[in-house]
Phi, psi and omega in degrees: 000130178275166178298335179291339184267351183262161181287165176301319181295317178297318179298312180302313182295314182299313183292319179297317181293322178293320177295321177297319178294322176301317180295320178296316181295321178296316180296321178296323181294337178283342182074188180289129178253124181299145182304330182265005181268074185292329180297314181290323177298319179291325175299319178296315181300314180296318180295321179295312177305311185293313184294314181295319179297311182301318181294310184296311183298317179297317182294316181291321180291326177292319184280327184226070189295341183269352184279154172282168184218132171229112179228144181304324187262007177253146175294126185275153172208169187274005178298327181296337183295337180267359183274141174287324183236128181226123173280131180245118194232130164242104186292337178206093177267129189092042183301319180301312182294323177302316180290340177274356183082014181277171182259354185267054170238165187208164168249129181245131171222131178217159179236122180259136179248115186294319187292328180259345184063038183226157174264151169216176174052037181279133178226133169241109177260129179246080192298322181286347176259358181062037188222137176231128177250131182220167174282357175268349179297151169276107189281138170279163175295151176308144184303149174296137179298138184290145178250358186242010180206166173296151169292152185239131175252120178276138180218164178297138177297319187260337185221061177289157176304138184298329183261012187297318181300315178294320180296324180294320176299316179295315181297319179303316180294318180297316183291323177294318181295324181277351181082011182282319182210137185245000185250015177080193184223141178228161181265142182235136181258119177222153186282261186306149174300318177299320178292324177298311179298322179296328176299324178289314180298330181273358178080015178263350176210167184239348180197162175220133177221140181213130183227016180251013171086146172198197189249162184301324181292335174293327196256322196304304183296312177300324179298311180297318179295317180300313179296320179301324181274005175090009174280158172277122179226126186190180163297162178302329180286344185104350178288147180290150173281146172232163190225176183064054175255170175231114358286162184277068189247139177243125187285322185196168182205139172230128173233128187208154168302136185300336181284343182241357186301311182295320178296321179294316178300316180296320180294321178294320177296315182296318180295325182289336183255359183270000000 
């Protein structure tokens, strides 16, 4: 069977997993990198970005030659804006973590449909974790909220929301008052956006919030996968995210367990105005 004969979802999953394996093999070929050897770690990061991008873009263009393309590692142009179908690709999300030898990096592939304003064929491959999340999965219900630990909010290591600490105090009080959670809320550090969403899907965290901006390739695939699995995924305000803009910039993102999403939004609003 050729790539032309398989579905978009099958293509996305196959290409993302193959790119993930390529990244693992490349990192292994570099050998152990000392923690203070930033030059070699950066060489690995650049090589990973380039190799994964070249593989993914070539595979998608061969299989779907009429589709538009938006990839972090490709020179962008406005031709994609006229396309009905646009692949949105991050060949290596969590580049920093990849160079550190960590497992919280991912390959993101998503397909945007202009006429419907919807995503399909979203794949988040977590190669070092041996896990692939897709919109083709049969999703389980969101995990039961934990009763024996604090709820966890995943945030960016380098750019967490400025008001997050205050929002967490407010959220802890709201959740305790409502009887949803009695052990408070804590912040959790994870790399890739795809890896962050997977922490929620795996029941190790309950929400992710980011308000300092990033790019469509960071967001599209995890966003589609999160919604497919029954999580609340939106702008912090609750408005839906849309894609294939120029520039391809996303201002903010909230992904949360449905039982706490409204409380988290309210806490963020209150913290921002206090």
